C-alpha angles and dihedrals in degrees: 000000000000138000127264130197113223142183125197148141130251128220091279092054095251116147116239134181139183148130124270138179118238144141093251146337092280090056090050091052091048093051092048092048090049088053093051096257123128107216119229103171132011125180136160116271104185135267124358118289090221093053115116114274127214091240095099092168092060089046091054092049094048112112113234123228106279135194092266090054089049090050092052091048091049092050091048092048090051092052094047093046091049089052090053097251112154114249095243092052090045091055090048090053092049091049091053093049099051130076098190110111094212092052092047091052091048094051091046091054092048091051092046091052092050090049088056091055100260122141119250092246091052090050091050092049088065088069106054091161089066107027117049121216088253091055092048093047092051092050090049090052090049090053093048095048099036091240098113093131092056091045092054090050093052093043088054091053090047093051091046090055091048093050093047093050094049092047092053092048092049090048092052092048097044097087097044090047092052091050093049092048091049090051091050092050091047092052092050093048093047093049095046104038112013107040096047088057092052090046090062090050095047091049089070094055092083089208139098113278124222118270095250091052092051091050093050094046091046092050091048092050091047091050093049091049099045103031094119089054091047091053091047091048091049092050091047091049091052092049092045091050092050091049090049092050089051090065124081092238092050094050091048095050093043090051090052092045092053090057090054097054111123100240108005096043098079091045092052091048094051093046091048094049090047089054090048095050095047094044092048092049090048093050094044094049089051091059101260113150114250097246092047091045091055091049091054095040091052087066094052102053092080092221121097093203094055089040090057090051090051090050087052089054090050091053090052092050091050089053089056100260122139121260092239092054091049091047090052091051090050090067098209103096127085119241094253091054091048089052092051091050091051092050092047091050092050095047098039091241097110093128093056093044090049088056089050090049090050090050092049092050090045092055092047090048090050092052092046093049091050089055095042096091091046090053095048098044096074090051091050091048090052091050093048091047092050092050093049091047092052092049092046093050094043099044107028101035093073090047089050091050090049091052092049091050092050092050090049093053089048 
């Protein structure tokens, strides 16, 4: 692919010019025509505009395409498709209306793929860091059934729910995270700067120090002596954890462990099941077969343990078992949800009841998130109180004993 300089006129007769990436002059003419521009002159202009540049610093600073950007693009594609704008012209319009380099490169690649005869879902599958397997599968179903506009509308609602849930969880965890970070920084500062100063003072007492003081001074001396090894061990632990999570076994065990956490576990479970129910309803309403829908939805729940249970449900459905029976065997749904699934399967209203289940889990998740900070704050207060008590006993108790001894001699 290379770049081409072009000149043309729009529908109002105004002369326009620019540079565009394409496989050839015919592809440039097709892109301009799709965008409502009549080409007058097209000539090569050098290498591709989207080719990697030598400015690595600018490349590192470039913001990647995030979930909010994907939501905006999905909403815009829905509006343009609803208005009857062809998909190639819609992508050209989105490219002209954005100033984000990563989004421009993405839209250019999508248009280039469409020019080469690929389907939109196939073009999106080339960017797994932006489009999830669920997103690609839904677009593919929309292309097969001719309901791409409806699919974009439902994908927009799905992304909006995902963004809202993540934002509320981050907001609830912001204060506890700041407190934990502040405690960690305080411990490091005390062990590096404060306790060594007190150690020099206590060394002149010529007497046995209290146990807590000896423990604090010993920990401070050990930390000052072995801090390179501690940093190396921390870095090795982070790398080992990331490598472990990259394996299927690691993701499965971590997903199960998250659900067993004391406070956050129930919230994660409810949010994950809400995502499953809404995604399943969306896929089923769009005409995706049940077994295929479960395969795709298992990749969207963002929890390998729940995903394995959904795959187990899919295997049971493929063997001819009912969805309610498979959901019971999965062991992750509450009795009331199992009852709603059974009723929906009997009445043929499973899609609507899945939406109701998603709404119920969303409300429970919302209530739990609102009380998350209130549940964590007492634990943080206990930790802070314990740390202050240890420092007070270790640092001030020898000073107190020294003062008492001085008053006695007086």
